[in-house]
N, C-alpha and C positions, 0 to 999 in steps of 0.2 A: 161679849164682843171685844171688850178691852183686853182680856187675856189672850184672845185669838190673835189680835193684830200685833200685840207686842211680841208674841211668839213668832209670828211671821217675820217681824223685823230682825229679831235675834237670829233666826235661822238664815235669813238672807245675808246678814253681815258675816256669818260664818262662811257662806258661799263666796262672798267677795274676798274675804281674807285668804281663804284657801286657794282661790284662783290666782291671787297675786303671786303666790309661791309656785303655782303650777305653770306660770308663764315661762319659767326656766325650762320646764319640760317641753313646752311648745317650741321654744327655740331649738331644742335638740331635734325635734321632728322636722320643723320647717327648714332648718339649716341644710339638711340633706337635699331638699328640693331646690333651695336657692343655690346651693353649691353646684348641683348638676346643671341647672340653668345657666349659672355664671360661666361654666366652662365653655358652653356653646355660644352664649350671648357675647361674652368678651372677645372670643376668637373671631366672631363675625360682626362685631360692633362697627368696625371701620367701614366694611363693605355695606352694611345695612344703612348707615348714616349717609354714605356717599350716594346710594341709590334712592334714598328717601323712603325706605320701607318702614312699615310699622311692625314693631316686635310685639304682636298681640299676646303671645304666650307670656312674655315677661310682664306686660301690663296687667294681665289677669292675675298672675301669681302675686304681683305686688299689691293688687287691690284686696285679694282674699287673705293675704298674709298679715302678720303683725309687724309693727314698726316702732321705732323710738320717736317718731314724730307723727302727728295727726294731720294728714293732707286732706282738706275739704274739697279742694279743686286745684287745678294746675297752677302752681305758684302761690297758692294760699294754704299755708301750713302753720301749725302750732307745735313748737318744739317742747317735748315733754321732759320731765326731770329724770336723770339717770342716777341710780343708787347702786353702787357696786362696792364689793368688799375685796380688797387686794391685800398684798403683803404689807402695804403701808397703813391699812385700816379701812374704815368706811369712808367713801368719797361720794359727794352729792354735787351734781353740776347739770347744766342744761345740755340736751343732746345737740344743740346748735354748735357746740364746741367741737363736735366730731365731724362736721362738714364745712366745706368752704362755701363761698357765695354761689358756686355752680352746682352744689350738691354732691361734690366728690368727697370721699372719706379722707380725713386728715388725722394726724396723730395729736392727741391731747393728753398731757400729763402721763405719758407712757401707755396710753390706751388707744385703741383703734376699733372702729366699727367695720366688721366684715360679715356680709350676708345676713344682716339683721341682728348680729350678736356682738357684744363687746368683748374684745380680746386684749390681753396684755402684749405689748410689742416684744417684750423679752421672753414671752412664752410661759410666764408664771400663771398660776390658776386664778381665775376671776369668778366670783359669785355675783350674778347679775339679778338684782331685785328691783329693776327699774320700773317706773310707771309707763308701760307701753300703751299703744293705742287701744288694744283690747281691754287692758286693765282700766284705763281712763273711762272707756265706754261703760264698763261694769260699775264703776263708781258713780257715773252719771245716772245709770239706771237705778242704783241703790238710792240715790237722793230722790229721784222721781217716785219710787215706790214708797219710801218713807213719808214723803210729803203727801202723796195721794191717800195712803191708808190712814195716816194720822188725821187727815182732813175728814175722811169717811167715818172714822171712829168718833171724831168730835161731833159729827152730824148725828150719829146714833145717840150719843150722850145727851145732846140738846133736845132732839126731837123724839127720842124714845121709840115707840112702836108706830109712830105716824108714818104716812106714806113718804117714801124717799124723794128728795129733790136734788137737782143739779147733778154733780158728778156721782153722788151716791146712787142715783137711779140707774146709772150705767154700770157701776161696779157690782151692785147687789145681785142682779140676775145672774151674772157670771159666777159669783161666789156660790149662790144657791145651786146653780147647775153643776158645778164641780163637786159640791158637797153631796147633793142628792143622787145625781146620775153617775158619778164616777167613784167618789170615795166611799159613800155609804153602800152602794151596790156591790163593791168589790171587797170591802173589809168587814162590813156588817154593822148592825145597829149597836152592838155591845162595845166594839173597840174603835170605831171610826174617829171619835172625838180626839183620841190620843194623837192620831197621825194627821188630822186635818190641817193644823198650822203648817206643818212641813210640806204637805202636798199642795196646799194653796200657794205657798212661797215658791215651790218648784214650778208650778204652772205659770204664775205671773212673772217670775224671773226669766223663764224661757220666752214667753210671749213678748214681753217688753223688749228684750234684746233682739228678738227676731224682727220686730217692727223698727227698732232703731237702726238695724242693719240695712233696711230698705231705703232709708233716707239718703240723699246725696252726701257723699263723704262719710257715710256711716261705717262703723267697724264691724267686721265679720266675727262677732263674739261666739255665737253658737255654731259657727262653722270652723271653730278652733277646736281640734280634737282634745287638747289639754283641758279645756273647759268642760266638754261633754264627758271626759274621763272622770273629772272630779265629781260631777253630778251623779254619774253611774256608780262610783265608789261609795259615795254617801248613801245612796239608795241600797247598795249591797249590804252595808253595815246596819242600816236601819232595819232591813228585812231580817237578816240573820241573827242580830242581837236580840230581836224580839220573837224569834222562833220558839214555838212551844214544843213539848215532847212529841206531839202528834206529827208535827212538821219534820223533825229530825228522824222520827221513826219511819216515815215514808221514804226518807232519803237513804238511810243505812240498813233498814230491815223492813221493806215494804210488806205490809200485812196481806195475808192471803196468797202469797207467791211461794212456790216451791223453793226450798233452801238452795238447791243447785243453781236455780235461775238468778239468785241474788248476786252470784259471782259476775254476772253480766250487767244486771240492772243497777246495782249499787254504784259502780264506777260511772255509769251513764248519768245517774241522778246527781252525783257529786260534780261531774263535769257541767251539768246543767245549771248548777248554782253560779258558776262563773260565766257561762254563756249568756245568761240573762242580762247582767249588767253590760257585757260586751256588746250585745245587740242594741241596748239602749244608747250606748256611746256612739256606735257606728251609724245607727239610723238617723239620729239628729244631725250629726256632723255631715253625713253624706248628702242628705236632702237639702240642707241650707246651703252648703258649698256648691252643689250642682245648680241650684237656682241662680246664684251669682255668676257662675261660669257661663251658663246659657245666655243670660242677659248681656253680659259683656261681649260674648262671642258674636251675637247678632248685631250689636252696636258697632263692633269692629268691622263688620262686613262693609259698612259705608266707606271706611278709609282704606280697606284692602281692595275692593272692586273699583273705587273712585268713579262710580256711576251714580249720579244724583237721582236717577229714576228709582233706585231702591230705597231712597230715604222715606217716602210715604209708607212703603210696605214695612220697613224696619220699625218706623215710629208706631204704626198701628199694632204690630206684633209686640213691641216693647210695652205699650200700654196694657195690652191683653195679659202679658206675662207678669206685669206689676200687680194686676188684679188677682191673678192666680197666686202670686207670692204672698199677698195679704191673707189669702185663704190658707196657704201652706204655713204661714207664721203661726196662725191660731191652731191649725190641725196638728202640727208637730208638738206644740206645747201640750195639747190635749192628749195625744197618743202617748207621750212620755209620762204624763201624770197618770193616765189610765193604766198603763203597764206597770208602773211603780206601785199603784194601788193594788193591782191584782197580785203582784209578788208579795207585798206586805200582807194582803188578805190570806194568801195561802199559808203564810208563816204563823199567823195568829189564830187561824181557824181552830175551833174546838173539835175534839174527837167525836166521831159518830158512833152510836151504840146500836 
């Protein structure tokens, strides 16, 4: 058990460290959305404010996107550290320096925040390694996972094979379920122990961040396509670096198939190697993001319609959706882990005679 939990921790820290650098890629994806929105929202900002209209689209995109400050509620924010590399060298400062008291972007030391990304005013290249809201949330989940699993591991060390107590009694059934019903079934008795630490880390990382994203002011970590991309890429390398000769033989020269048919099947199999991680990436990203958008859209109906009769209906539906989202949070972690296990299992499967 000690070996298992420390492997979990090491694998998770790799996730967190990789995702910190992946946030630069997230900015590249989200900047296009923010820029498109900015063109319309800025051009209509005056009219919208004069008419007292709610820009629900901008509000939703702001909630599901990343930011250099963590806003828990309106007017309640924590400014996060900015870490950038410019021509002057590495600079570290608070993101509060990039805004005035009204939240409008201002220039600071030759830098300016535009659509969620730090730019140099003179147009020079800037590498942004800042601790954004999503990165901070991942670090928080890292601390939670380390504390929880070290506590559970300590309980096993003290109590041995006695019946679990406290938090150990909650975590143990989940670990056994993932081990027996997911990992062992898909990878097999012979090889499953090698990949169990990684797959358990994968499951709890996704599940914890899904749950944290449902809390008021929570970050949309697993709804960030850069994070799901990193998870999918790691799974891709774990699968293919452990692939046996049987696995590669079925991809490049499928046994029992006429030679002329390999001209068609081999490219399809090679393409399938890359489609599998892409499907993992998109499935998790789309399902989590869709849940946030639906919730915010229905809550926004109260302020758009301005009819208080809809408040009870929206409230009941929001409670129902929150319950569904709790199920989805577990289900998406389970599906991602199950599919990753099946991909790894197909790669390490022994040849049949």
